[in-house]
N, C-alpha and C positions, 0 to 999 in steps of 0.2 A: 503493499498498499502506500503512495508516494502522500511528503508530508506534504502543512500548508505553506511551509517556505519554498520547496521544491519544485512551484509549481509553473507554468510561465506567468508572465503578469496580467492576462487578459482573460484568467481564469482564477484569478487570485477571491480569496473573499472578498465581500461590498467591505470594504471599509480600507482596510489594507493600504492604497497607496494616502489615505489619511494620516492614519498612523508613522506612516516614511518616512512623508513632508517633518511631520512632529512628532518626532521621536522624541525627542529631545524635554516638553512638555512630559510626554506619558513616562518617562524614566524619572523624573523630577519629583510627578504627582504622583509615584508611585514609592516615591522611597521617602516623600513626605508624609502618608500614610504609617508604611513601617515604623519611623521612625515616632507618629504619637502611637500603633501599635503599642512599640512598645511602654509611650511612658502611660496609656494604657494598661497598661500589665502591672506598673508600678505601682498605679493610683486604683488599684481594682477597686475597693472602696468606693471612692469618688463616681470612678467609672458606672461605678451598678446606680449608685444610687443619680447619675446625670441623666441615667439611663430610664431609668422611671417617673421623673419629671418631664423627659422627653416625652413619652410615650404617654402620661396622663393625659399631658397640653395634645398631642395630637387626638388622645378620645375627645377629651372636653371641644376641641378646636372641628373635629369632625361632627358631635354631637348636635354643636348649634348650628351648625351648616344645614343636617337634616333637621333640626327643626325648621329652622329658617324656609325649606324645602318645604314640607310638608303644606307651612302654611303661606305659600306663594304660590300651590298647584295645588290648590287646599281643596278643590273639588274634583279632583281628579281620587276614584277608589280605592290607592293605596294611600290616601291622606292618612288612618292612625299610623300601621305598619309605620310607613316613616316617621310621625312623632315620637312612637313610642321608643323604634333603634337610636332615633337623635339623643331620647330620653335616656333612654340606656346607660349608649357609648360619655355622654357630658354624664353620666350621673356615676359608673366604672370610673371615668381621668379625676371625677374631683378625689375622690374616694383612692384614686393613686397618688395622688395631690397630696392627699392628707396622709397618709402616709405610705411610702418610696419604702422604708424598709420592713413592714409588713407584706407587701406585694414584692420585695427581691424576696424575703425569705420561700412565702407565698410558689412562684416562677420556680425559687430553685428546685423546689422539694420535687416540681412536677417535673423539668427534667431529668433530679435522677431517676424519678418516677418510667421516664423515657427510653431514660440508657438503660437500666436495670430491665425491661419488656425485654426493647430490643435489642440487648447483648444476650438475654438467653434466645431471643425467636433465631438469628443469624447461627449459632451454635445446633442449636438444635436440628436449622438447614442446615447448616452442612455436615455433618451429622448422615444427619435421615438423606436428604435429598443427588449429596454428594454433587453437585453441581460441575463446571470443568475450574474452578477457578477456586474449589471450596477452602484451601489454604490461607487463602485472603478471608472469604468471605468470613473463617474461621476466627484468624485474624479481629478481625470489625467486631466481629461478635463476641471478644472476650476480654479488649480493649471499651468498645461501651460497656459491656457489665460491671471489667474492674470500676469505672471512670465514672456509675452511677453509684458504687459499692460504696468509691471514694468522699461525696458529693449526699450519698446518705448516714456514712458514717460522724459526720459533723457538723450535719444538720441541725440545727437550725442557723448554727454560731456562722457556717459555709456563705450563706443563703446572702450575703452582708457582701461577697465580695467574688461570687463564681462567674454573677454577671459580666461584671467588668474583667473578669479573666477573660472568658472567652467570647465582648466582645475584642478585646486587645489583641487576642489570638485571628480572628476575621480577619482584623487592619493588619494584624504584617501580613499574613497571607494574600489578603486582597495587594497589597502596594508589591508583596514581592512579584504576583500574579504577572504587574503591570510595568515592573521593573524589567521582568525575562520578558516579557510582550515586547518594548525598547526594544532591549538590547538584539532582540531574534529578527526585530523589523531593519535594523540598524544595518547588521549583517545580509543580510539579507541585499537593502542593494551599494552595499560596498558591491557584491559578488560580482550583482547584475550590469552593472559599467564597472567593470571591470572587463 
């Protein structure tokens, strides 16, 4: 199978020429995102609280918009559905804003349960179904189960920093992905001009 970057320019994925022209910006954005992710890892409690406040305000704003839409289009049959959904979003948003620590602990509990069940499922699927990539499925299940157990053991205290840790890790990997895209695209443009 031919890699994306070894194809001729006329069949390259849409937008790759834009990346080639501005690879430096992609590189800078990737480095910046990775650095912010490292800061988020160092300040995982603060990152968790900021994430909760951001989520709360998103829900409050979307609830207000939905209530406004309900009254703006009040003659349609979905008026009460829009109104109730808007009130629900706004109410949950206000609860999150009033109790960001409690929200973080609750969400962390849900993540731990998801990881535990997902890990067990993958382990059982790897052993019973034996897919072609069974070792990776088994490893994925073992890692998920281990992470779930680690969070479960430290819960509820870990709930105050785990979400910030996950956000930081995600930002680091997104940044590294952009860095690799920029560097590979730059390499491609140099090999094609040579």
